[in-house]
N, C-alpha and C positions, 0 to 999 in steps of 0.2 A: 390450721394446717401450716406446715413448714414448706416454704418454697425452696426448690432445689436448683432451679434454673435449667433443668434438663427437659427437653421437649421430645416426645416420640410420636410418630404417626401410627395410626391403625392400618394394618394391611387389609387386603381384599377378603381375607377370611375372618376379619374382626379381631385379630390378635394385636397385642402390644407387648413390646419387650420392656421388662423392668430393668433399669440399668444395674450393672454389676455392683456399683458402689452402694446402692440402696439395698440390694439383695444381701450383700455382705453385712451391712450395718444392722439390718433387721433379721439376720440369720435365716434368710429364705433360701432353701436348697432345692435343687431339681427334684420335682415330684411332690413338693410340699403343697398341701391343699390351701387355697385362699378363699375367704368368704368375700362376697361382693355385696355392697350395700349402696343405696342411693339415699340422698336426703332431699328435703323440700326445696333446697336451693339449686338442685341439679348437679350436685357433686357426686362423683362415683368414688366410693371408698373401698379399698382393698385391705383386708385384715387377715393376718396369718391365722388359720383355723387350728384350734387346739381341741383334739378329741377329748382330752382330759378335762377341759372346761365343762363338758356335758355332765361329768360326775364329780365336780368340785365339792359339792355339799357332802356327798358320800365319802369322798377322799378325806375331808376334814373330820368327819365323824370317826373314820377309821384311824386317822392319825391321833386323834384324841384318845381313843381306846388303847392304841399301842403305847403312847406316852404314859398313860396312867398305869398300864400293866407293867411296863419295863422301867419306868422312872427316868427314861432318856428323852431327849428332844427328838420328835418325830416330824419329818418333812416329807411331802409328796410334791414332785415337780412334774412339769410337762417338758417338752424339748427346749423350752426357752427360759422358764422362770419357776419359782416356787409357788404352788397353788394352794398348799395347805400346811399349816404350822401348828404344832401342839407341844407344850412343855417348854416353850421359850417365848420371848417377846415377838409378837406378830410383826411389829415395826422392823425388827432386825432381819427378817427373812422374806415376808410375804411380798410377792410380785417382784422380787429382785432377780436379776439375770443370773443364770447359772454359769459356772466356769466352763471353759473349753475342755478341761480335763474331765469334768463330769460328763460332758457330751460324748467324749471318747469312750468312757466306761459304758455308756448306754449303747453306743455304736458297736462296741466289742461284745455286748450282751453277756457280760461276766459280772458276777457279784464280787464285791470288795469287802474285806474285813481287816480293819486295822485295830489290833487288840489293845495297843497302848501307844503313847506318843513315840513317834519315830518315822522311819522311812515308809513310803507307800501311801501316805495320807493324801487324799484327793480333795482339793479345795471345792467347796460346794458352790460358792458365789464367786463372781468375777473378782471382787475385791476382798476375798476371804483373808482373815488373819489366821495363818496356819497354827500359830502357837496357842490359840484359844481352846481348841478341842483336844481331848486326850485319846479318844477312840471313836471309831465309826464303823457302821455297816451300811453298805449300799447295794441295792438290787434293782436292775432295770425292770421297768414294766413293759412287757411285750404283749402286743395284741395283733392278731392276724400276721404274725411273723415279723412285725416291725417294732423297734423300740420307740415308745411314745412318752416316756417319763422315767422316774425313779422313786423308790422309797428309800429314805435315809434315816438312820438312827445316829445321833451324836451324843457324846458325853463330854462334859467339862471337868468331871471329877477325876483327878489323876489316880485315885485309888481304884477306880472302876476299870475292869478289864473286860472288854466285850469278847464274847466267844461264839460258839455254835448256836446257842439259844437265840442270841440277838440276830445272827445271820439268818437262821431259819425263820424268825419272826418277820424280818424284812422280806425274805423270799415269799413267805405265805401271803403277806400283804400285797406284794407286787402281783402275785398270781391272781388273787381275788379281784384286784382293781383291773387287771387285764381282762379277766373273764367278764366283768361287768360291761366292758366296752364291746365285747364280742357278741353280746345278746342283741 
């Protein structure tokens, strides 16, 4: 564990305030669910809960199917990182933090389609190289009215122009994954 030097007291209702710096660093927002664990040494561990983690195996299978059918890179994210990768190196994407721009797309609950290299491209990862991909389709995954992740199709082939087919494919995948979590 990393020491922060910050000490907080528990109030009479058993609450503790997580410092703003830690919330910002870990991207914990008001209303975010946290899992609470204890270990044998008496440590209390708080972990940001990802509903998408529950269906990560299903998300991976779905991403693999999409990548195979479309020939594009298929990614599934939760609110913080990439949880499934198909059609590209897992090392390049898996468990990497998503960009703030992608978070905004999720918050706006709007699909994005960038048909070819140019304006409007949304970086997927915090350290994305925007020149690497030529087109993309992004659809937020919504469950119980809240955005909890996204389905992303990427292409590196400059001759490829994504269109309505790719957009509908991402939308369908996002709907299926969202419905899985509502059950």
